[in-house]
C-alpha positions as CSV (number, residue, x, y, z in Angstrom):
1,M,-45.0,-2.8,39.7
2,G,-41.9,-1.0,38.3
3,L,-39.6,-2.4,35.6
4,E,-36.5,-4.3,36.7
5,K,-33.5,-2.0,36.5
6,R,-30.1,-3.0,35.1
7,S,-27.0,-1.0,34.6
8,V,-25.3,-1.2,31.2
9,F,-21.8,0.0,30.3
10,V,-20.4,0.5,26.8
11,V,-16.7,0.7,26.9
12,S,-14.3,1.3,24.0
13,D,-10.9,2.5,23.1
14,R,-12.5,4.6,20.4
15,T,-15.9,6.3,20.0
16,G,-17.9,3.3,21.2
17,L,-20.6,3.9,18.6
18,T,-20.4,0.4,17.2
19,A,-20.8,-1.3,20.6
20,E,-23.5,1.2,21.6
21,E,-25.6,0.6,18.6
22,L,-25.3,-3.2,19.0
23,A,-26.1,-2.9,22.7
24,R,-29.2,-0.8,22.0
25,S,-30.4,-3.2,19.3
26,L,-30.1,-6.2,21.6
27,L,-31.5,-4.6,24.7
28,T,-34.7,-3.3,23.0
29,Q,-35.7,-7.0,22.9
30,F,-36.2,-6.9,26.7
31,P,-38.9,-4.3,27.2
32,L,-39.7,-5.4,30.7
33,V,-36.2,-4.3,31.9
34,H,-35.2,-0.6,32.4
35,F,-31.6,-0.3,31.2
36,V,-29.5,2.6,32.4
37,T,-26.6,3.0,30.0
38,T,-23.3,4.6,30.6
39,V,-21.0,5.1,27.6
40,L,-17.2,5.2,28.3
41,P,-15.4,6.1,25.1
42,F,-11.7,6.6,24.4
43,V,-10.6,4.2,27.2
44,D,-7.1,4.0,25.8
45,S,-4.8,4.1,28.9
46,D,-4.2,2.1,32.0
47,D,-5.7,4.8,34.2
48,K,-8.8,5.1,32.1
49,L,-9.3,1.4,32.1
50,K,-8.9,1.3,35.9
51,D,-11.5,4.0,36.3
52,A,-13.9,2.1,34.0
53,L,-13.5,-1.0,36.0
54,R,-14.1,1.0,39.2
55,Q,-17.4,2.3,37.9
56,I,-18.5,-1.1,36.7
57,N,-17.7,-2.8,40.0
58,E,-19.2,-0.1,42.1
59,S,-22.4,-0.3,40.1
60,S,-22.5,-4.1,40.8
61,V,-22.4,-3.3,44.5
62,S,-24.9,-0.4,44.5
63,D,-27.4,-2.1,42.2
64,G,-27.3,-5.5,43.9
65,S,-27.0,-7.1,40.4
66,R,-24.3,-7.5,37.9
67,P,-24.2,-4.8,35.2
68,I,-24.0,-5.7,31.5
69,V,-20.8,-4.6,29.7
70,F,-20.4,-4.3,26.0
71,F,-16.8,-3.5,24.9
72,T,-14.5,-3.1,22.0
73,F,-10.8,-3.1,22.7
74,V,-7.9,-3.7,20.3
75,N,-5.5,-4.2,23.2
76,A,-5.5,-7.9,24.2
77,D,-4.5,-7.1,27.8
78,Y,-7.3,-4.6,28.2
79,R,-9.8,-7.3,26.9
80,K,-8.5,-9.7,29.6
81,Q,-8.7,-7.1,32.3
82,I,-12.2,-6.0,31.6
83,G,-13.2,-9.7,31.4
84,K,-12.5,-9.9,35.2
85,A,-15.1,-7.2,36.1
86,N,-18.0,-8.3,38.3
87,A,-20.3,-8.1,35.3
88,L,-21.7,-9.9,32.3
89,V,-19.0,-8.9,29.8
90,I,-19.7,-9.1,26.1
91,D,-16.8,-8.7,23.6
92,V,-18.4,-7.2,20.6
93,F,-15.6,-7.9,18.1
94,S,-13.9,-11.1,19.3
95,S,-17.2,-13.1,19.0
96,F,-16.9,-12.6,15.2
97,M,-13.2,-12.1,14.4
98,G,-12.2,-15.7,14.8
99,L,-15.0,-16.9,12.5
100,L,-14.2,-14.3,9.9
101,S,-10.4,-14.8,10.1
102,R,-10.8,-18.6,9.5
103,E,-13.2,-18.1,6.7
104,L,-11.1,-15.5,4.9
105,N,-7.7,-17.0,5.9
106,V,-6.6,-13.5,6.8
107,I,-5.4,-12.3,10.2
108,P,-7.4,-9.2,11.4
109,S,-5.6,-5.9,11.7
110,W,-7.0,-5.1,15.2
111,Q,-6.7,-1.5,14.5
112,P,-8.8,0.9,16.5
113,G,-11.3,3.3,14.9
114,Y,-11.6,1.8,11.5
115,S,-15.4,1.8,11.5
116,H,-15.8,5.5,12.7
117,G,-12.4,7.0,12.3
118,V,-10.9,8.9,9.3
119,T,-9.1,5.9,7.8
120,D,-10.1,6.8,4.3
121,P,-10.0,10.6,3.8
122,L,-11.7,10.5,0.4
123,R,-14.7,8.5,1.7
124,Y,-14.8,10.8,4.8
125,N,-14.7,13.9,2.7
126,S,-17.4,12.5,0.5
127,R,-19.7,12.0,3.4
128,I,-19.1,15.5,4.8
129,D,-19.7,17.1,1.3
130,A,-22.9,15.2,1.1
131,V,-24.1,16.6,4.5
132,H,-23.2,20.1,3.4
133,F,-25.3,19.5,0.2
134,A,-28.3,18.2,2.2
135,M,-28.2,21.4,4.3
136,D,-27.6,23.7,1.4
137,C,-30.5,22.2,-0.5
138,D,-32.9,21.8,2.4
139,D,-36.6,22.8,2.1
140,G,-36.5,23.8,-1.6
141,V,-33.5,26.1,-1.2
142,N,-30.7,26.2,-3.9
143,S,-32.6,24.4,-6.6
144,D,-29.9,25.3,-9.0
145,A,-27.9,22.5,-7.5
146,Y,-30.5,19.8,-8.1
147,D,-28.5,18.6,-11.1
148,Q,-25.9,17.3,-8.6
149,A,-28.5,15.4,-6.5
150,D,-28.6,11.6,-6.3
151,M,-32.2,12.0,-5.0
152,I,-34.7,14.7,-4.3
153,L,-37.2,13.9,-1.6
154,V,-40.6,15.6,-1.9
155,G,-43.4,15.8,0.6
156,V,-45.6,18.0,2.6
157,S,-44.1,20.0,5.5
158,R,-43.1,17.9,8.5
159,S,-43.2,14.6,6.7
160,G,-39.6,13.7,7.5
161,K,-37.7,15.0,4.5
162,T,-34.8,16.8,6.2
163,P,-33.8,14.2,8.7
164,T,-33.9,11.5,6.0
165,C,-31.7,13.6,3.7
166,V,-29.2,14.2,6.4
167,Y,-29.2,10.5,7.4
168,L,-28.6,9.4,3.8
169,A,-25.8,11.9,3.5
170,M,-24.1,10.9,6.8
171,H,-24.3,7.2,6.4
172,F,-24.2,6.6,2.6
173,G,-22.6,9.8,1.2
174,L,-25.7,10.4,-1.0
175,Y,-26.4,13.9,-2.3
176,C,-30.0,14.4,-1.3
177,A,-32.1,17.6,-1.7
178,N,-35.6,18.0,-0.5
179,Y,-38.5,20.0,-1.7
180,P,-41.7,20.9,0.3
181,L,-45.0,20.6,-1.4
182,T,-47.3,23.5,-0.6
183,D,-50.8,24.6,-1.7
184,D,-49.3,26.4,-4.7
185,D,-47.9,23.1,-6.0
186,F,-51.4,21.5,-6.1
187,L,-53.1,24.0,-8.4
188,D,-53.0,21.4,-11.2
189,D,-51.7,17.8,-11.7
190,G,-48.3,18.9,-13.0
191,L,-45.0,18.7,-11.1
192,P,-43.7,22.0,-9.8
193,P,-41.6,23.5,-12.7
194,V,-38.4,23.3,-10.7
195,L,-38.8,19.5,-10.3
196,Q,-39.8,18.7,-13.9
197,P,-36.2,18.2,-15.2
198,Y,-35.5,15.8,-12.4
199,R,-38.5,13.4,-12.5
200,E,-36.3,10.3,-12.3
201,R,-34.6,11.5,-9.1
202,L,-37.8,12.2,-7.2
203,F,-39.0,10.1,-4.2
204,G,-42.1,11.0,-2.3
205,L,-42.7,10.8,1.4
206,T,-46.2,10.6,2.8
207,I,-47.6,10.4,6.3
208,D,-50.8,9.7,8.1
209,A,-52.8,12.9,8.3
210,R,-53.6,12.5,12.0
211,R,-49.9,12.0,12.8
212,L,-49.0,15.0,10.7
213,H,-51.6,17.0,12.7
214,E,-50.0,16.0,16.0
215,I,-46.5,17.0,14.8
216,R,-47.7,20.4,13.4
217,E,-49.7,21.1,16.4
218,K,-46.6,20.9,18.6
219,R,-44.8,23.3,16.2
220,R,-47.6,25.8,15.6
221,P,-50.4,25.2,18.1
222,G,-53.9,26.2,16.9
223,S,-52.7,27.5,13.5
224,P,-54.5,26.8,10.2
225,Y,-51.3,25.0,9.2
226,A,-51.8,22.5,11.9
227,K,-55.5,21.9,11.5
228,L,-56.5,18.3,10.8
229,G,-58.5,19.2,7.8
230,Q,-55.5,21.0,6.3
231,C,-53.3,18.1,6.9
232,Q,-55.8,15.7,5.3
233,L,-56.1,17.9,2.3
234,E,-52.3,18.2,1.8
235,V,-51.6,14.5,2.2
236,R,-54.4,13.6,-0.2
237,R,-53.1,16.0,-2.8
238,A,-49.5,14.9,-2.4
239,E,-50.3,11.2,-2.7
240,G,-52.4,12.0,-5.8
241,L,-49.4,13.8,-7.3
242,Y,-47.2,10.8,-6.7
243,R,-49.6,8.5,-8.3
244,H,-50.2,10.7,-11.3
245,H,-46.4,10.9,-12.1
246,G,-45.5,7.4,-10.9
247,I,-43.2,8.6,-8.1
248,G,-42.1,6.0,-5.6
249,T,-43.3,6.7,-2.1
250,S,-42.7,5.7,1.5
251,D,-45.1,6.2,4.5
252,T,-43.1,7.8,7.4
253,S,-45.8,7.4,10.0
254,G,-44.5,6.0,13.2
255,I,-41.2,4.7,11.9
256,S,-37.6,5.8,12.6
257,V,-35.4,7.8,10.3
258,E,-33.3,4.7,9.9
259,E,-36.3,2.7,8.6
260,I,-37.4,5.6,6.3
261,A,-33.9,5.8,4.8
262,T,-33.7,2.0,4.3
263,T,-37.1,1.9,2.6
264,V,-36.1,4.8,0.3
265,L,-32.9,3.1,-0.7
266,Q,-34.7,-0.2,-1.3
267,Q,-37.5,1.2,-3.3
268,S,-35.4,3.7,-5.3
269,G,-32.8,1.1,-6.3
270,I,-29.9,3.5,-5.5
271,R,-26.7,1.5,-4.8
272,R,-26.2,1.3,-1.1
273,E,-22.7,1.7,0.2
274,L,-22.3,2.3,3.9
275,L,-19.8,5.1,4.5
276,G,-20.4,5.8,8.2
């Protein structure tokens, strides 16, 4: 028996990223339903709204069930119009704006794009600079810039260092470098010389050896690099290095980059300020 299918529309006068993320988080709680999502960003004119309503209503007819619509609109008239669609319509912002406005005794600005637009150039530029730093200092490259790093992630190859660095840069504006631990770094119990001056900025990533084997096998099938024994050896040595030097660690096995990044921030104690 197949999963029940339901159409989902995310409609916004800006990027739609906020509504899309909320929709995804909510809908994952219904694993027995197969959701087919259509994102309609930049619906900021009468014609675009009319086209969005047409797609929503046509989906209701073709599917034989009401689609689910998540929307964010600043324009009050647009909010009223989309509320008339033949769908379950969820206003992502209005559900909370009234509560917040009453509590703060402040009228909301209702300005589009504040959460993902360039409303603060300094914060935006900080985030972009952090991304450039993460890429410039990826995989042990440009170690001369480590003195600028907020954090240096260390771990064996394919343990999740690069995506975590980029995520922390994009969303928190953190300057994150990463250094790959290789066989040469396990010749003794000491830290690699390039990392020794930055002991307090190090954070270690580890991973289940079998999971690492699966990942490496896809990248380099049948190679010594991907063999289970090699993976087990590298993981064991990396974890030993972390313990010996008291380096905080996070296991990346089977969790998302968002969860890895959150764990790293929580355990490292770095001040968390969402910029994205």
